N, C-alpha and C positions, 0 to 999 in steps of 0.2 A: 319719328322720321323715317321717310320711305328711301328705298332702295331702288335703283333702275340696272337692267343690264348694261354693262358696256357696250357704247355705239360702234358701229362698224361704218367706216367711211365707204359711200359708194364711189369714190374715186380712186381709192387705193385698195380697199378691201381690209385695210389694217386697223386694229384698235384704235380708238382715239380716246384722248381725255374727255371728262364730263367735267360739271361743275360739283360733283360731289367729291370723295376722298382721293380718288386718282388725280385729281387738278393740283395737289400739292406735291406731288412725287418728282424724283427725278427721272431723266430719260432713261429708257433701258438701251443696252449697247445698240440692238438693231434700230431704234428710233434714232440714235445718235449717228448710225451709218446713212439713214436715209436723208436727216438733216444736212450732214455733210454734202451728199450727193447733189439734194435739191441748190445746197449752197454753191457748191461747186459750178453749177449750171450758170448761178448767177454771176459769177467771179470770170465765167468764160465770156460771158455779154460784155462786161465791163473790160475785159482785156481787149475786145474784139475794137474798141476806140483808143484807149489809153496807150496800150503797146504800139499801134500803128501810129500815133502821132508824133513819138520820139522818131519813126524810121521816115518821115515824109520827106524830109530834104533830100537823103540818099536816093529814095524813090525816084525823087523829082530827075535828079542827075541821071540815073541809070537809064530809065525810060522815057526821058524827054518830055516829062509832065512839068508844067508851069503854070501859074498864077491860078484862076478859077479851074483847068482841069487838075491841078494838084489838090487843090482844095476838096474836089469832089471823091477823092478817097477817103476822106472822112464823110462828109456831109452825106454823099450817097446813102451810106450805111445808116448814118443817124435819120435821114429822113425816110426811108422804106420801115426802117424799124419802128419810129414813132408812128407811122401812119397806119400800119398793117396790125396793130398791137390789139385794137378793139375786136377786128374780124378774127384776129388768131384766139383770142378769148374765146370767143363764141363758138369758134370751132373747137378748142379744146372743151368745152363744157357738152357739146353735140356728140363729139365723135370719141372722145375719151381723153382724158389729160396724160396719162403715160403715153399711150400711142404718139399724140402729138409731141409730148417733151423729145421722145425718140426721134420723131422724124425731124423735127428742129434742130437737133443735135446733129443727125445726118447731112442735113442740109447746109448747116454752119460749118462742118468739115468739108464738105465739097466745094464749098464757097472759098475757104481758107487754103485748098490745096489747088483751087485754080489760080488765085493770088501766087501762090509760092513758085508756081512754074509759070508765072505770066512773062511771054517776052516782048509785050507791045502795053502801052497803058491801057488801050480800050480792053485787053482782055483781063488786065487788074481791075477795070473798073467793074465789069461784069462781073467778077468773082466777088466784090465789095456788096454789089448789089444782091448776090445769091447769100452773102453773110448776113446781110439785113433781114431778109426774108426769115432765114433761119432763127435770127435772134427775136425776132417776132412771134416765132411760133414758141421759142424757149421760156420766154420771161414770164408770160400769164400763166402757162401750164405748171411750170415749177412751183411760181407762188400759190397756185390754186391747190396743187397738191399738198404743200405746206399747211395751209390754212383749213384744210379739210381732214388733215391727220393730225394736228396739233391743234384742238378746238377751245381748250379753256385753260385756265390757270397757269400753273408754272410752266409745262411743258409748252403752252403756246406763247408766253413770254418769252422764253428762251429762244424759241423758234422764229420769231418776228426780229428779235434782239440781233439774232446770228444773219438773218438774212440782210438786214441793214450794213452789220459788219461786214457782210461779205462784198458788198459794193464798193465799200470804202477801200477795204485791204486790196480788192481787185485793182482799182484805180493805183494806188501806190506802187502794188506791185508791177503792174504794167508799164508804168514810167521807168521804175527800176529795171527789171527784166529786159524791158526794151532796149533802153541804152546799153546794157551790157551786151546783147548780142549784135546789135548794130554795130558798136564800137569794134566788136572782136571778129564777127563772123559775117556781117553785112544784113541786107533789110529780108531776105528771103527766109531764113529761119524764124523770124517773127512770126511767118504765118505757118511755117511748118510746127511752131510750137501751138498754135490756136487750132490746129488742125488735130494735133496730138492729145491735148487737153480734151477736145472735142470728144475724140474716140473713147478716151478711158472714162468721161463722166457718162457717156453711152452705155459702156460696157457697166457700169453700176448702176445704172437706171434699171436695166434688164435682170440684174442679180440682186438688187435692193428693195425697189418699187415693187409692191406685189400687184398681181394682176387683178384688174378691176371687177368689182362685184358685177353680176348680171344688171343691165339697166331695165329698169320698169315702165319709166315715164317714155311718152312718145319721144321719137326723134324730131326735132324742129327743122325746118327749112330755113334757106337764106334767101334774101331779096336781094338779087344782084344790084340793082338800081340804088338802093340806100347803103347797101355794102360800098359801093363805089362812090355815092355822095360822101360817106364818111372820110374813106381813105384819101379822096381827092381833095377833101376839103381841110384836112390835116395835112396833107403834102404842101397844098398852095400856103398854109398858114406858115409853115416853117420855112418855105423857100423865100417867101415873102419877107419875112423876119431876116433873114440872110440877106436880101437885096437892101434893105434897109440898112442894115449894120455895115455892109461892105462899102456903102454911100460911093460906088463908081456909076459910070452910065449904064443904063441899062436899057433894053431894047423894049421894055414894057414897065410902066409906072409901079413900083413897089406897094403903092396905096392900092392900085386896081387889082394886083394878085391878092393882097391881103383881104380885100373886098369880095371878091369872088369866093376865097375860101372860105370867109365867115358866110356868103350867102348859099353857099352848099351846106355847112353843117347847120343853118337854120332850116334849110329842107331837111335834113336827116333829122332834126328835132321834131320837125310836123309829121314824119314817117313814123315817130315813136307813139304820136298820138293817135295816128287816123291808120296807121299800119296794120297790116293782117298778122305778121308776125315779126315784130320789131326786134332790131339787134339789141337793145337796151330794154326798151318798156317803158309807157308812161310812168308806170308805178315806180320804176327805178330813178326817172329823171325828176320825180317829185318827192323822193324818199330825202329828207333834210339831213340827216346825219351822214348819206353817201354823199351828197353833193358838198357838203361842208368838207368833209376828209378829201375830197378831189380838189375842192378851192384851195386847201392849206398846201396840198402836194405841189399844186401850181406855184402859189406865191414862196414857198418853200424854195424852190428851184430858180424862180424867177429872180429872186432876191441872191442867194449864195452863189449860184453858177453865175450870174454876172459879176458877182465881186471877186470871183476868183479869176475871170478877164480882166477885171479893171485893175486889181491888184497886180496882176503881170505887166499890165502897161504901166502903171505908177513906179513899179521897181524899174523898168526899163528907160522911161522915158524921163521921170521926176527925180529918181534916185540913182541912176546910172548903173543899175546894178547887172552882173554879167547875166547869162542864161542858167549857169549852175547856183549863182547865189540866189537868184529868182526862184528856181526850184526849192531851194532850201528855205526860203520864204514861205513857200507854201505847204510844204511838207506836213507841218503840223497841223494843216486843215485835215488831212487825212487821217494822221493817226488820230485827231481829236472825235472824229466820226467813230473809229473804230472803239474807242475809250468810251466814248457816250453809249455806243450801243450796246456794249457791255454792261453799263451801270445802268441802262433805261428801263430796265423792269420796273423801277418804281415808279414811273408815268404810267406803264401799262397795267397797274394796278388800279390805277386813279380813272375817273370819268374822262371820256375820251378828249372831250373839250378842254379839260384842265392841262392834260399832257400837250396838246396840240398849240394850246396858247403859251405854256411854257417855252417850247422850242421855238415859237416865231417871236415871242418875247426876248428869248436869248440872241436871236439873230438880229432883232432891230438894236439889241446893245453892241453886238458887233458890227454893225453898220455904222454905227455913231463912233465907235473908236477906230474904225478904217477912216473916217473923215478926219477925225483928230489927227489920225498917224499922217495922213496925207498934208496936211495944214502945218504939220512940225517936222515933215520930213524925217520922220524917226523908223528905221528899221526895225529896231526891237519892238515898238508897238504896232507896226504892221504886222509882224510875226505873231504877237498875243492877240490881236484882234482877228487875225485868221483863224487863230486855235478856237476862240469863242464862236466864231461862226459854224465851225465844224461841229461843235457840241449843240449848238440850235439845231443846226440841220439833221444830225442824229435822231434827236428828240423829236423833232416835226415829222421825220420821216417815219420813224417807227408808229407812232401814234396815228398819222393819217392812214399808212397802210392798213392799222388794226382796225381802225374805225370803217374804213372804207369796206373791207371784207366783211367784218362783222355786220354790217348793215343788210346784206343781202343772203339770201338761203343758200345752202350748199350746191344748189343746182347751179347757180349764177358765179360760183366763186373763180371761173375763169374770166366772165366777164369783168368780175369786181377787180380782179388782179389787173386785167387789161386797161380798165378805165384809169385807175391810181395810176399806173405806170404812163398812160397816153399824157394824163394831165402834168405828170411833172415832166415829160419831154417837150409840151409844147409850152411850158413855163420856162424851161432852160432856153428855149429858140427865141420866144418873146422876150423875156426878160433880159438877157444879152442885147438882144436888138433895140430896144426902147432905152435902156441905160446906156448904152454906148452911144446912141444918138444924142442924148442928154450931154454926156460927157463932151462929145466932140462939137457939138454946137457952142457951149459955153466957152470950152477951152480953146478952139480957134485952130488956127495952123501951127502954133508954136508948140503945144502940148508942154510948156513948160512953168505955166504958174499953177497948176493944179485945183484951180476953182471949178474945172468941169467934173474932174472925178470925183470932188468931195461934195459938189452938190448931187451928182449921181449916187454916192453912198448914202447922203442925206436921203433921197428919195426913196430909196430901197429901204431906210429905217422907218421911214413913215408909212409905207406899205405894210411890212411885217409887223408893225405897232399897232396900227390900225386893226387890222384882223386878228390880233392877238386879244385887242379889248373888245372887240366886237363879241368874239367867242366866250369871253367870259360875262359880258353884260348880258348877253341873249344866246344862252347855250343851249344846244337840242334837248328836248325832253329824252328822259331814260327811257329806253326800252322796258317794256314788263317782261319778265322771265317767266 
């Protein structure tokens, strides 16, 4: 039995786990601090959405924002975040992940401070755009640092589980903390909180994340046309999906916006095949494990995120629940994501396609249960089904993140992290738009029969179940070690 020297991460300069004995060890105190810092960055970006949602009504009254302009407070952040992830991931791989993470945290803090002192809606929206840019820099850099530091065995399983749990915990914390702050102090402390958390995490990054090792590979350049095509294509897909979802009169047909976005992304794909220095590269786009993992991330959020929105509508329109009771019904979702993440190491020990299929299979069961709950007008069954959906989401998210990052070499971990997060963001946007459109077309104007919601839940079940079955029937070949 041969032994090897412990590897050193080129991303952090820190020792990493290998497939030998260290792979089964527990994390050291320093590794726990590093993992906590990286997960703190993830919590911050989730807070950037959830904590602000709670404050929206008060912001609208105070700054005179209404309708589409008020919705921009949330959607502007989400659009820029999702559209710039790929580019930011490439920047992290080329420039350095620690530096990009630090800059992203600084940009996030600056955007939050701008929002906190905003005296007009325009200034607030500028701050939210800056926050979206900061979030796009933070997420792929933090996840790439995590995957290049914890590379195998129990440490990696612990790290991936903690990352997934951090996102769910941040979501639950955001709704809770946002409600307390807005009720007691108003909406501005929400942004002071975000700025403070960003500064704390930034300080921890400089203290805990080791300086990177000297880079020996040549720096790669950026093709501005290719980068712009990717960003613009993703923006148009997300914006077009939102136009479909809102279903109001629009100056440009949503189908045209979606088609233009798809066309730009098609040009981006061609650039990966024929470009001189592509953002992803053709070998990455033809890597079956990488594609499957991103596909699972897309389907996972397309079904679960849309189901959360549909549950809120069912609770309000069909069951007549108050906003407080609706929040309580949805609370088991976040709780089960956290629980599922802490217990999800079981699936990370198995072949990636098995864990991804298990997660999506559970999501499919949850969608069927939600359909039954809608037909039965049952609040308890609705809450149980929501909890099952959270469990499936956690398993599918963990295993798809693990598979996507494991499919690419260490030098491309920022790109891998950005791609899987982009897939999840686009999945959320398109899934919500498509399933809400299905529900509204069938439900009609009354929104009282529940048929539209039931059909939408069943459509989500078919999608998740079909992908789970395909993964088991035609799994990717296992990579040779």
